[in-house]
C-alpha positions in Angstrom: 0.0 0.0 0.0 2.8 2.4 0.9 4.4 1.9 -2.5 1.1 2.7 -4.2 0.8 5.9 -2.2 4.4 6.8 -2.9 3.9 6.2 -6.7 0.7 8.3 -6.7 2.5 11.2 -4.9 5.8 11.3 -6.7 5.3 9.2 -9.8 6.9 6.2 -11.3 10.7 5.7 -10.8 13.0 7.0 -13.5 16.0 5.1 -14.9 19.4 6.6 -14.3 19.9 7.2 -18.1 16.9 9.5 -18.0 18.8 12.1 -15.9 19.3 14.3 -19.0 15.5 14.6 -19.3 15.4 16.1 -15.8 17.6 19.1 -16.7 16.2 22.6 -16.9 16.1 24.9 -19.9 16.7 28.6 -19.4 13.0 29.5 -19.2 12.1 27.1 -16.5 15.4 27.6 -14.6 14.8 31.4 -14.5 11.4 30.8 -12.9 12.6 28.1 -10.4 15.9 29.6 -9.4 14.9 33.3 -9.5 11.7 33.1 -7.5 13.5 33.9 -4.2 15.3 36.9 -5.6 12.3 38.3 -7.5 10.0 37.8 -4.6 12.2 40.1 -2.5 11.0 43.0 -4.6 7.8 42.7 -2.6 9.6 43.6 0.7 13.0 45.0 -0.2 11.9 48.6 -1.1 9.7 48.6 2.0 12.8 47.8 4.2 14.4 51.1 3.0 11.4 53.2 3.8 11.0 51.7 7.2 14.4 53.0 8.1 14.0 56.5 6.5 10.5 57.0 8.1 12.3 57.2 11.5 13.3 60.7 10.5 10.3 61.9 8.4 8.6 61.3 5.1 10.8 64.1 3.6 13.7 61.7 3.9 12.1 59.3 1.4 14.0 61.0 -1.5 17.1 59.3 -0.1 15.5 56.0 -1.2 16.5 56.8 -4.8 20.3 57.1 -4.2 20.1 54.1 -1.8 18.4 52.0 -4.5 21.1 53.1 -6.9 23.7 51.7 -4.4 21.7 48.5 -4.1 21.8 48.2 -7.9 25.5 48.7 -8.0 25.9 45.9 -5.5 23.5 43.8 -7.6 25.6 44.4 -10.8 28.8 43.5 -8.8 27.2 40.3 -7.5 25.8 39.3 -10.9 29.1 39.8 -12.7 30.9 38.0 -9.9 28.7 35.0 -9.8 28.9 34.9 -13.6 32.6 34.5 -13.3 32.1 31.8 -10.6 29.8 29.9 -12.9 32.5 29.6 -15.6 35.3 29.0 -13.0 33.4 26.3 -11.1 30.9 24.7 -13.6 30.4 21.8 -11.3 28.3 24.0 -9.0 28.7 24.6 -5.3 28.9 28.4 -5.4 30.2 30.2 -2.4 31.2 26.9 -0.6 33.4 25.6 -3.3 35.0 29.0 -4.1 35.7 29.8 -0.5 37.1 26.3 0.3 39.4 26.2 -2.7 40.8 29.8 -2.4 40.5 30.8 1.3 40.7 27.5 3.0 38.5 24.8 4.5 37.0 26.8 7.4 35.9 29.8 5.3 34.4 27.3 2.9 32.5 25.6 5.7 31.3 28.9 7.1 30.0 29.8 3.6 28.4 26.3 3.2 26.9 26.2 6.6 25.5 29.7 6.3 23.8 28.8 3.0 22.4 25.6 4.3 20.7 27.4 7.2 19.7 30.2 4.9 17.9 27.9 2.5 15.9 26.5 5.5 15.0 30.0 6.4 14.1 30.8 2.8 11.5 28.1 2.9 10.1 29.0 6.3 10.1 32.8 5.8 8.7 32.6 2.2 5.9 30.2 3.0 5.0 32.1 6.2 5.0 35.4 4.3 2.8 34.0 1.6 0.4 32.5 4.2 0.2 35.9 5.8 -0.8 37.5 2.5 -3.6 34.9 2.1 -4.9 35.1 5.7 -4.9 38.9 5.4 -7.3 38.7 2.5 -9.4 36.1 4.4 -9.1 37.1 8.2 -11.2 34.1 9.3 -8.2 31.9 8.4 -5.7 33.8 10.5 -6.0 31.3 13.4 -4.8 28.6 11.0 -1.6 30.2 9.8 0.6 27.4 11.0 -1.4 24.5 9.5 -1.8 26.4 6.2 1.9 27.1 6.0 2.7 23.4 6.8 0.4 22.3 4.0 2.2 24.6 1.6 5.6 23.2 2.6 4.3 19.6 2.2 2.9 20.4 -1.3 6.1 22.1 -2.5 8.2 19.2 -1.0 6.0 16.6 -2.8 6.2 18.6 -6.0 10.0 18.7 -5.9 10.2 15.0 -5.1 8.4 14.4 -8.4 11.5 15.8 -10.2 13.0 19.2 -11.2 11.2 19.4 -14.5 7.8 18.7 -13.2 8.1 21.3 -10.4 9.5 23.8 -12.9 6.7 23.2 -15.4 4.0 24.0 -12.8 5.7 26.7 -10.8 6.9 28.8 -13.8 3.5 30.2 -14.5 3.0 32.1 -11.2 6.5 33.5 -11.3 6.1 34.9 -14.8 2.6 36.2 -13.9 4.1 38.1 -11.0 6.7 39.6 -13.3 4.0 40.6 -15.8 1.8 42.1 -13.0 4.7 44.2 -11.6 5.7 45.4 -15.1 2.1 46.5 -15.8 2.0 48.2 -12.4 5.3 50.1 -13.1 4.4 51.0 -16.7 1.0 52.4 -15.7 2.4 54.2 -12.7 5.1 55.9 -14.9 2.5 56.7 -17.5 0.4 58.4 -14.9 3.4 60.4 -13.8 4.4 61.5 -17.3 0.8 62.5 -18.1 0.6 64.7 -15.0 -2.0 62.6 -13.2 0.2 62.3 -10.1 0.7 65.4 -7.9 4.3 66.5 -7.4 3.3 67.5 -3.8 3.0 63.9 -2.8 6.8 63.6 -2.4 9.7 65.8 -1.3 12.0 67.0 -4.1 15.4 65.4 -4.5 17.9 67.2 -2.4 15.5 68.4 0.2 17.4 69.0 3.5 16.4 66.6 6.2 17.3 67.2 9.9 19.0 64.3 11.6 20.2 62.5 8.6 23.5 60.7 9.0 25.8 58.3 7.2 25.1 55.6 9.7 21.3 55.8 9.1 21.9 55.8 5.3 24.1 52.7 5.6 21.4 51.1 7.7 18.8 51.8 5.1 21.1 50.5 2.4 21.8 47.2 4.3 18.0 46.8 4.9 17.3 47.4 1.2 20.0 44.9 0.2 17.8 42.1 1.6 16.2 42.3 -1.9 19.4 40.6 -3.2 18.8 37.3 -1.3 18.7 34.4 -3.7 21.1 35.8 -6.2 23.6 33.0 -5.5 21.2 30.2 -6.1 22.0 29.8 -9.8 25.7 29.3 -9.2 24.9 26.5 -6.7 22.5 24.7 -9.2 24.6 24.6 -12.4 24.3 20.8 -12.6 20.5 21.3 -13.0 20.9 23.1 -16.3 20.8 21.5 -19.8 24.1 21.4 -21.6 26.0 23.6 -22.1 25.2 24.1 -18.4 27.6 26.9 -17.6 26.5 29.0 -20.6 22.8 28.5 -19.9 23.4 29.2 -16.2 25.3 32.5 -17.0 22.5 33.6 -19.4 19.8 32.8 -16.8 21.8 34.8 -14.1 22.0 37.8 -16.4 18.2 37.6 -17.1 17.4 37.3 -13.4 19.7 40.3 -12.6 18.0 42.4 -15.3 14.5 41.6 -14.1 15.4 42.2 -10.5 17.0 45.5 -11.3 14.0 46.8 -13.3 11.4 45.6 -10.8 13.3 46.8 -7.7 14.1 50.3 -9.2 10.6 50.6 -10.5 8.9 49.9 -7.2 11.3 52.2 -5.3 10.7 55.1 -7.8 6.9 54.7 -7.6 6.9 54.5 -3.8 8.9 57.7 -3.7 6.9 59.6 -6.3 3.5 58.5 -5.0 4.6 59.4 -1.4 3.9 55.9 -0.1 4.3 55.6 3.7 4.9 52.1 5.0 2.1 50.8 7.3 2.0 47.7 9.4 -1.2 46.4 7.9 -0.6 47.3 4.2 2.5 46.5 2.1 4.2 49.1 -0.1 3.3 47.2 -3.3 -0.3 46.9 -2.2 -0.4 50.7 -1.5 1.1 51.5 -4.9 -1.3 49.2 -6.7 -4.3 50.6 -4.9 -3.4 54.2 -5.7 -2.8 53.4 -9.4 -5.7 51.0 -10.0 -8.0 51.2 -7.1 -9.6 48.1 -5.7 -10.3 46.5 -9.1 -9.2 43.3 -10.9 -5.6 44.5 -11.5 -5.2 45.3 -7.8 -6.3 41.8 -6.8 -4.2 40.2 -9.6 -1.1 42.0 -8.3 -1.8 40.9 -4.7 -2.6 37.4 -5.7 0.6 36.9 -7.8 2.6 38.5 -5.0 1.2 36.1 -2.5 2.0 33.2 -4.9 5.6 34.2 -5.6 6.2 34.7 -1.8 5.2 31.1 -1.3 7.0 29.8 -4.4 10.2 31.6 -3.4 10.6 28.6 -1.2 11.3 26.6 -4.3 14.7 28.3 -4.7 15.7 26.6 -1.5 14.5 23.2 -2.8 16.6 23.7 -6.0 19.8 24.9 -4.3 19.9 23.2 -0.9 20.2 19.5 -2.2 23.0 20.4 -4.6 24.9 22.3 -1.9 24.4 19.4 0.4 25.8 17.0 -2.3 29.0 19.0 -2.4 29.4 19.0 1.4 28.6 15.3 1.6 31.1 14.4 -1.1 33.7 16.2 1.1 32.5 14.2 4.1 31.2 17.1 6.1 27.5 16.0 6.2 26.0 12.5 5.9 26.5 10.7 2.6 22.8 10.0 2.3 22.6 13.5 0.7 24.5 12.2 -2.4 21.8 9.6 -3.2 19.3 10.2 -6.0 15.7 9.2 -5.4 13.2 7.5 -7.6 12.8 10.6 -9.7 16.5 11.3 -10.0 16.4 14.2 -7.6 18.4 14.3 -4.3 15.3 13.4 -2.4 17.0 13.1 1.1 18.0 16.8 0.8 14.5 17.8 -0.3 12.9 15.8 2.6 15.3 17.2 5.3 14.8 20.7 4.0 11.0 20.4 4.2 11.2 18.8 7.7 13.4 21.5 9.2 11.4 24.2 7.6 8.2 22.8 9.2 10.0 22.7 12.6 10.9 26.4 12.2 7.3 27.3 11.2 5.9 25.5 14.2 8.5 26.9 16.7 7.9 30.5 15.6 4.2 29.9 15.1 4.3 31.0 11.5 5.5 34.5 12.4 9.0 34.4 11.1 9.3 38.0 9.9 11.8 38.8 12.6 14.1 36.2 11.0 14.5 38.2 7.8 17.6 40.0 9.1 19.1 36.6 10.1 18.0 35.3 6.7 19.7 38.2 4.9 23.0 38.2 6.9 23.1 34.4 6.2 23.4 35.3 2.5 25.8 38.2 2.8 28.4 36.3 4.7 28.8 33.8 1.8 28.6 36.7 -0.7 31.6 38.3 1.1 33.6 35.0 1.3 32.9 33.9 -2.2 34.0 37.2 -3.8 37.1 37.4 -1.5 37.9 33.9 -2.7 37.6 35.0 -6.3 40.1 37.8 -5.6 42.6 35.3 -4.3 42.0 33.2 -7.4 42.7 36.0 -9.8 45.8 37.1 -8.0 47.1 33.6 -7.9 46.3 32.5 -11.5 46.4 35.9 -13.3 44.4 34.8 -16.4 43.8 37.1 -19.3 41.8 40.1 -18.2 42.2 39.3 -14.6 42.6 42.9 -13.4 39.0 43.8 -14.5 37.7 40.6 -12.9 39.6 41.5 -9.7 38.1 44.9 -9.6 34.6 43.5 -10.0 35.1 41.0 -7.2 36.8 43.5 -5.0 33.9 45.9 -5.4 31.4 43.2 -4.6 33.4 41.9 -1.6 33.8 45.4 -0.1 30.1 46.3 -0.4 29.0 42.9 0.9 31.3 43.3 3.9 29.8 46.7 4.6 26.3 45.3 4.4 27.2 42.4 6.7 28.8 44.7 9.3 25.8 47.1 9.1 23.5 44.2 9.9 25.6 43.4 13.0 25.8 47.0 14.1 22.2 48.0 13.5 20.3 44.7 14.1 22.5 42.8 16.5 19.5 41.7 18.7 18.1 39.9 15.6 21.3 38.5 14.0 23.3 37.5 17.1 22.3 33.8 16.6 24.6 33.8 13.6 27.5 34.0 16.1 26.2 30.9 17.8 25.0 28.6 15.0 28.1 29.1 12.8 30.5 27.8 15.4 28.1 24.9 16.2 27.8 24.0 12.5 31.6 24.0 12.2 31.9 21.7 15.2 29.3 19.4 13.7 31.0 19.4 10.3 34.3 18.6 12.0 32.9 15.7 14.0 31.2 14.2 11.0 34.4 14.5 8.9 36.5 13.0 11.6 34.1 10.0 11.9 34.3 9.4 8.1 38.1 9.6 8.2 38.3 7.2 11.2 36.0 4.8 9.5 38.0 4.9 6.2 41.2 4.4 8.2 39.9 1.3 10.0 38.3 -0.2 6.8 41.4 0.3 4.6 43.1 -3.1 4.3 46.6 -1.7 4.0 46.3 0.1 7.4 44.5 -2.6 9.4 46.0 -5.4 11.5 45.7 -8.7 9.7 42.6 -10.6 10.9 43.4 -13.8 12.8 42.0 -17.1 11.3 38.8 -18.5 12.8 39.4 -22.0 14.2 35.7 -22.8 14.7 32.2 -21.5 15.3 30.3 -21.6 18.6 26.6 -21.1 17.8 24.1 -19.9 20.5 20.4 -20.2 19.8 18.0 -18.5 22.2 14.9 -20.7 22.4 11.5 -19.7 23.8 9.8 -23.0 23.3 9.6 -26.2 21.3 8.2 -24.9 18.0 8.7 -25.0 14.2 10.4 -21.6 14.5 13.1 -23.1 16.8 13.4 -26.2 14.8 14.0 -24.2 11.6 16.8 -22.2 13.4 18.4 -25.4 14.8 18.4 -27.0 11.3 20.2 -24.0 9.9 22.7 -24.0 12.8 23.5 -27.7 12.1 24.1 -27.0 8.4 26.9 -24.6 9.4 29.2 -27.4 10.7 29.6 -25.6 14.0 32.2 -26.6 16.6 29.4 -26.5 19.2 25.7 -25.5 19.2 24.2 -24.3 22.5 20.5 -23.7 22.9 19.7 -21.2 25.7 16.4 -21.0 27.5 15.4 -18.3 30.0 12.6 -19.4 32.3 10.9 -17.2 34.9 9.8 -20.1 37.2 11.8 -23.1 38.5 8.9 -25.5 37.7 8.9 -24.3 34.0 12.7 -24.8 33.9 12.5 -28.5 34.9 9.5 -29.2 32.6 11.3 -27.6 29.6 14.6 -29.4 30.2 12.7 -32.8 30.2 10.9 -32.0 26.9 14.2 -30.8 25.3 16.1 -34.0 26.2 13.4 -36.0 24.4 13.2 -33.6 21.4 16.9 -32.6 20.8 19.1 -34.9 22.8 22.2 -34.1 20.7 22.1 -30.3 21.3 23.3 -28.9 24.6 20.6 -26.9 26.5 21.6 -24.1 29.0 18.8 -22.8 31.3 19.3 -19.3 32.7 16.7 -18.9 35.5 15.6 -15.2 35.6 13.8 -14.3 38.8 13.4 -10.7 37.7 11.7 -11.8 34.4 14.4 -10.3 32.2 15.4 -12.1 29.0 18.0 -9.7 27.6 20.2 -9.4 30.7 20.9 -13.0 31.6 21.2 -14.0 27.9 23.7 -11.2 27.0 25.7 -12.0 30.2 25.9 -15.7 29.1 27.0 -14.7 25.5 29.7 -12.4 26.9 31.1 -15.2 29.0 31.1 -17.6 26.1 32.7 -15.0 23.9 35.6 -14.3 26.3 36.4 -18.0 26.5 36.0 -18.5 22.7 38.4 -15.6 21.9 41.2 -17.4 23.8 41.1 -20.1 21.2 40.2 -18.0 18.2 36.6 -19.3 18.1 33.8 -17.2 16.6 30.6 -16.8 18.6 27.4 -16.6 16.4 24.0 -15.9 17.9 21.1 -17.3 15.7 17.9 -15.5 16.6 14.7 -17.4 15.6 11.9 -15.2 14.4 8.5 -15.9 12.9 7.1 -13.5 10.3 3.3 -12.9 10.3 1.5 -13.1 7.0 0.2 -9.6 7.4 2.2 -6.6 8.7 -0.4 -5.4 11.3 -0.2 -8.8 13.0 3.2 -7.7 14.4 1.6 -5.5 17.0 -0.1 -8.6 18.5 3.2 -10.2 19.4 6.1 -9.1 21.6 9.3 -8.1 19.8 11.8 -9.9 21.9 13.9 -11.0 18.9 14.1 -7.4 17.7 15.1 -6.2 21.1 17.7 -8.9 21.4 19.3 -8.1 18.0 19.4 -4.4 18.9 21.1 -5.1 22.2 23.6 -7.5 20.7 24.5 -5.3 17.7 27.1 -3.4 19.6 28.7 -6.4 21.2 32.3 -6.8 19.8 33.2 -10.1 18.1 29.7 -11.5 18.2 27.8 -12.2 14.9 24.0 -12.0 14.9 22.0 -13.9 12.4 18.2 -13.9 12.1 16.5 -17.0 10.7 13.0 -16.1 9.7 10.1 -18.5 9.7 7.2 -17.2 7.5 3.7 -18.0 8.7 1.1 -19.0 6.1 -2.1 -17.6 7.7 
């Protein structure tokens, strides 16, 4: 039944040679990998205004030069990540660049930050989209958390079906959002050019504002830079592109940067010219749309597509997280299960873990994750800074043709990203301080996992291991609960192994039962030694393991191997298992960590 449900949810398994069919073309990749960056247009401009309003509405004209600064950073990031795509076509983005050029720990800081950031991407995006829906339907507000969880489960299931299927479905809302905002910006600018918007709604550029300072402007700039989250996703997901993947990824990156620049600058300009003042209950985009269109179809179309893209921005995390996890797993810093492709050729373990951890965040923060946005943003700008610093080292070290211009591009991006990161810590320390806790913890976790894999490899390597001693014979211990076909089946198997000695072990709880069982055993299996371990405290595991340890110690002196054969009957139907105690399962679990003891299960399948 479970296999039928699985097939219904994620589809039929795909052959490994169908991997090429799961690659993305530029159109679908732009929608899937740009949704996070493009969705930030819905809140990035608002973050600038929220800082400037602390002075007065007259300070809103500063949003124009601040937006210009954000665009400069965007250009530097786009050009930088374009260079990263061609320099590291295998993907990995900031993690691979930082590790190769700055060292293992900067690489792990970048990789760990991005892993956490992609989890935050899903939780924040889905929660924000849920808020947009429940704002339109207030009666649903009490169900924010269940609704958000349902969205995460749907997106997770869709991604488990494969990259192309999720891209085919999710591309439409993304492009509808882009269309809606372009219409909004075009109509808004048309109204301005035709004199339908009063110039009194905004303060002229250059208006003196009391209390303005460089610190406040940098704070507004760093807040507005949250619109650039998600820019790095394409460089992490190069393997998802059709061949030639680096060229297609680079073109998609440029297209995303162009769309983001146009939409971001357009919304900032309209917000300034229309004199939009940010309010807690209404978003800036909603306010602009209402002033331009009123409460008609276009207004609700814009609001609906905005809510959709906020939810679908989570899909960027599902595209980039598994591929970043693959790179970390190949380097033995996270579990190797992240390198395994699922039935639909996606890295399903990464997808499932991302969905699970996102749900945990949503539940813990009760769907109100908006105060995690600064943490979410700083988690991106740390890798931004490290990756571009790594590229600086690469150009200085290799000095390829045209390296000076490339160096200038990366140096500009690294400097601005560092400033933004520092401003987050200076101005929003109370919100971003967890970064200073979780990054060291992640590094410790990475180190412990890597050490474990190295230790395992060292012990399994034949050339470095002590030569195993030959086994002189086999002492087989068979725990027996009664005289049944299950026990008979296990004893027959034990006899077939040509063992040095077979010992049946019975653990009675009453002295009378012990004597009765010994008499029956002598008649049934007179050639097999029976050991009775009376257990007055009704424990089976303790006396049995104590006996096995004793036999093992004596056997090791003569190079004999101890094997425990566990008889187990298998019910015809799975639910029948709950009607029986699971002593064999408990015994195997307990003996699994015993050194130099082999555990073998002999199943006996029931027919009805």
